[in-house]
Residue frames relative to the residue before (quaternion, step in Angstrom):
aa qw qx qy qz dx dy dz
M 1.0000 0.0000 0.0000 0.0000 0.00 0.00 0.00
T 0.0665 0.7636 -0.6407 0.0454 3.55 -0.83 1.01
I 0.2280 -0.7594 0.5979 0.1174 3.52 -1.20 0.58
D 0.1988 -0.7791 0.5860 0.1000 3.55 -0.75 1.06
K 0.0508 -0.8023 0.5946 -0.0123 3.54 -0.53 1.21
S 0.2593 0.8236 -0.4785 0.1597 3.58 1.18 0.50
V 0.6103 0.5128 -0.3643 0.4815 3.58 1.15 -0.46
P 0.4298 -0.7288 0.4574 0.2738 3.61 -0.59 1.06
F 0.4658 -0.6514 0.5229 0.2920 3.52 -1.13 0.72
S 0.0029 -0.7523 0.6581 0.0283 3.55 -1.17 0.63
S 0.6307 -0.5439 0.3769 0.4055 3.56 -1.21 0.13
E 0.7097 0.4552 -0.2544 0.4737 3.58 1.22 -0.35
Q 0.8124 0.0890 0.0029 0.5763 3.59 0.95 -0.84
V 0.0054 0.7630 -0.6459 0.0244 3.53 -0.91 0.98
T 0.0885 -0.7906 0.6051 0.0325 3.57 -0.89 0.97
I 0.0655 -0.7655 0.6399 0.0127 3.53 -0.95 0.97
T 0.1532 -0.7695 0.6140 0.0863 3.58 -0.87 0.95
I 0.2033 -0.7824 0.5826 0.0841 3.54 -0.68 1.15
E 0.0761 -0.7769 0.6240 0.0336 3.57 -0.87 0.97
G 0.7147 0.3246 -0.2749 0.5552 3.53 0.12 1.32
N 0.6373 -0.5477 0.3936 0.3729 3.51 -1.31 0.05
I 0.3567 -0.7069 0.5705 0.2182 3.54 -1.17 0.65
T 0.3334 0.7276 -0.5045 0.3239 3.51 0.27 1.38
G 0.8965 0.0517 0.0051 0.4401 3.52 -1.38 0.32
S 0.8619 0.0276 0.0061 0.5062 3.54 -0.66 -1.16
A 0.5545 0.5982 -0.4039 0.4142 3.62 1.13 -0.43
V 0.5886 0.5756 -0.3648 0.4348 3.58 1.12 -0.64
E 0.6305 0.5355 -0.3318 0.4534 3.58 1.03 -0.77
T 0.6558 0.4870 -0.2976 0.4941 3.59 1.11 -0.66
L 0.7141 0.4804 -0.2526 0.4422 3.56 0.94 -0.92
Q 0.5817 0.6325 -0.3839 0.3378 3.59 0.97 -0.76
P 0.6886 0.4531 -0.3181 0.4684 3.66 0.76 -0.83
L 0.6144 0.5403 -0.3466 0.4589 3.59 1.09 -0.67
F 0.6680 0.4878 -0.2988 0.4760 3.58 0.89 -0.91
E 0.6447 0.5137 -0.3243 0.4641 3.60 0.96 -0.84
G 0.6527 0.5103 -0.3089 0.4670 3.58 0.99 -0.81
A 0.6344 0.5243 -0.3237 0.4668 3.56 1.02 -0.80
V 0.6600 0.4980 -0.3076 0.4709 3.59 0.92 -0.88
S 0.6641 0.5072 -0.3196 0.4466 3.60 0.92 -0.82
R 0.6555 0.5011 -0.3117 0.4712 3.61 1.16 -0.51
C 0.6016 0.5469 -0.3527 0.4632 3.58 1.25 -0.34
T 0.1279 0.8351 -0.5179 0.1342 3.55 -0.07 1.28
S 0.5162 0.6418 -0.4365 0.3622 3.61 1.18 -0.10
G 0.7645 -0.4205 0.2540 0.4174 3.56 -1.30 0.17
A 0.8031 0.0152 0.0222 0.5953 3.60 0.94 -0.83
P 0.0497 -0.8577 0.5115 0.0161 3.59 0.48 1.17
V 0.2345 -0.7564 0.5977 0.1253 3.53 -1.24 0.57
L 0.1260 -0.7416 0.6548 0.0737 3.54 -0.99 0.94
S 0.1051 -0.7921 0.6010 0.0182 3.55 -0.65 1.16
I 0.0937 -0.7964 0.5974 0.0100 3.57 -0.68 1.14
D 0.2190 -0.7989 0.5531 0.0891 3.56 -0.45 1.27
L 0.1180 -0.8250 0.5526 0.0058 3.55 -0.57 1.24
R 0.2037 0.8270 -0.5032 0.1462 3.59 1.21 0.45
K 0.7887 0.2823 -0.1369 0.5287 3.61 0.97 -0.84
T 0.5344 0.5962 -0.4087 0.4380 3.56 1.19 0.60
E 0.1653 -0.8084 0.5608 0.0684 3.56 -0.79 1.05
I 0.8049 0.1908 -0.0642 0.5582 3.58 1.08 -0.73
V 0.0027 -0.7295 0.6838 0.0113 3.52 -1.13 0.83
D 0.1797 -0.8065 0.5553 0.0940 3.59 -0.49 1.17
S 0.7723 -0.3611 0.2379 0.4653 3.57 -1.29 -0.12
R 0.6368 0.5052 -0.3371 0.4749 3.61 1.03 -0.67
G 0.6322 0.5216 -0.3263 0.4709 3.57 1.06 -0.71
L 0.6337 0.5095 -0.3263 0.4821 3.58 1.00 -0.80
G 0.6299 0.5376 -0.3286 0.4542 3.59 1.01 -0.80
L 0.6368 0.5224 -0.3209 0.4675 3.58 1.01 -0.81
L 0.6559 0.5026 -0.3145 0.4671 3.57 0.93 -0.84
I 0.6653 0.4996 -0.3045 0.4637 3.59 0.95 -0.84
R 0.6372 0.5085 -0.3324 0.4742 3.63 0.97 -0.77
T 0.6466 0.5108 -0.3138 0.4717 3.56 1.00 -0.84
Y 0.6058 0.5524 -0.3368 0.4630 3.57 1.06 -0.77
K 0.6691 0.5062 -0.3061 0.4499 3.58 0.84 -0.96
E 0.6851 0.4909 -0.2885 0.4543 3.57 0.94 -0.88
L 0.7704 0.3809 -0.2055 0.4683 3.59 0.80 -0.97
V 0.7537 0.4035 -0.2248 0.4674 3.56 0.74 -1.03
V 0.7286 0.4301 -0.2534 0.4690 3.58 0.74 -1.02
R 0.7806 0.3708 -0.1928 0.4648 3.59 0.78 -1.00
K 0.8005 0.2900 -0.1405 0.5054 3.61 1.04 -0.67
N 0.4260 -0.7285 0.4440 0.3011 3.58 1.30 0.17
G 0.4148 0.7018 -0.4732 0.3339 3.58 1.07 0.76
R 0.2928 -0.7284 0.5701 0.2424 3.53 -1.22 -0.44
I 0.2813 -0.7468 0.5855 0.1428 3.50 -1.27 0.54
Q 0.1461 -0.7568 0.6335 0.0675 3.51 -1.00 0.98
L 0.1443 -0.7235 0.6664 0.1083 3.55 -1.00 0.86
V 0.0699 -0.8452 0.5296 -0.0145 3.57 -0.34 1.26
N 0.8122 0.2036 -0.2074 0.5058 3.52 -1.25 0.63
V 0.2079 0.7953 -0.5279 0.2136 3.54 0.97 0.98
S 0.4180 -0.7080 0.5140 0.2448 3.59 -0.78 1.06
P 0.6512 -0.5166 0.3706 0.4143 3.60 -1.19 0.40
D 0.6488 0.5185 -0.3275 0.4505 3.62 0.98 -0.79
L 0.6733 0.4670 -0.2986 0.4893 3.60 0.92 -0.86
M 0.5975 0.5605 -0.3634 0.4436 3.60 1.03 -0.71
T 0.6402 0.5232 -0.3164 0.4651 3.59 0.98 -0.85
I 0.6584 0.5024 -0.3107 0.4664 3.58 0.90 -0.93
F 0.6772 0.4984 -0.3018 0.4493 3.59 0.81 -0.99
K 0.6654 0.4847 -0.3072 0.4774 3.59 1.00 -0.76
N 0.6368 0.5417 -0.3307 0.4379 3.61 1.01 -0.77
V 0.7431 0.3379 -0.2130 0.5369 3.60 1.09 -0.61
N 0.5211 -0.7048 0.3553 0.3246 3.57 1.31 0.50
L 0.3229 0.7468 -0.5250 0.2498 3.62 1.05 0.57
D 0.5508 0.6159 -0.3967 0.3999 3.58 1.21 -0.37
R 0.5993 0.5568 -0.3571 0.4509 3.60 1.24 -0.26
H 0.7680 0.3717 -0.1644 0.4950 3.58 1.19 -0.54
F 0.7485 0.3031 -0.1677 0.5656 3.56 1.18 -0.59
E 0.4052 -0.6376 0.5807 0.3034 3.52 -1.22 0.49
L 0.1323 -0.8056 0.5764 0.0369 3.58 -0.51 1.22
I 0.0654 -0.7939 0.6044 -0.0063 3.55 -0.69 1.13
P 0.3444 -0.7851 0.4734 0.2023 3.60 -0.40 1.20
Q 0.6132 -0.5101 0.4502 0.4014 3.52 -1.35 0.33
T 0.2483 -0.7236 0.6176 0.1825 3.50 -1.14 0.64
I 0.1892 -0.7743 0.5977 0.0865 3.52 -0.81 1.04
S 0.2262 -0.7885 0.5597 0.1180 3.53 -0.51 1.18
S 0.4082 -0.7027 0.5270 0.2486 3.52 -1.03 0.81
P 0.5922 -0.5646 0.4190 0.3937 3.57 -1.12 0.54
S 0.5608 -0.6115 0.4255 0.3613 3.57 -1.02 0.71
G 0.7701 0.3337 -0.2750 0.4690 3.47 -1.12 0.82
V 0.6216 0.5239 -0.3625 0.4557 3.61 1.20 0.05
């Protein structure tokens, strides 16, 4: 599990790129990062963008982390959360647990090879 924080934090937009699965012990690593990102979101309608391009699995603890983050940012700060580059399998899971009603889900884009 690695976390790319190369996108600078601002008060309006924070982007976190997750490289690995959001499961079990990874949640313990991610929680302080997510809390820090939310605390940096101080503008009127902040956006937290979570890039899941390299994430294949989100278990129940991972879903709990996303929901806690939602409560902190969306409910308390009038912000919004985007889950970007969501794989088809994760999209199915998120829709089955109705997260699509609370998060902006942006699917992975699969580019075709050039010349096709």
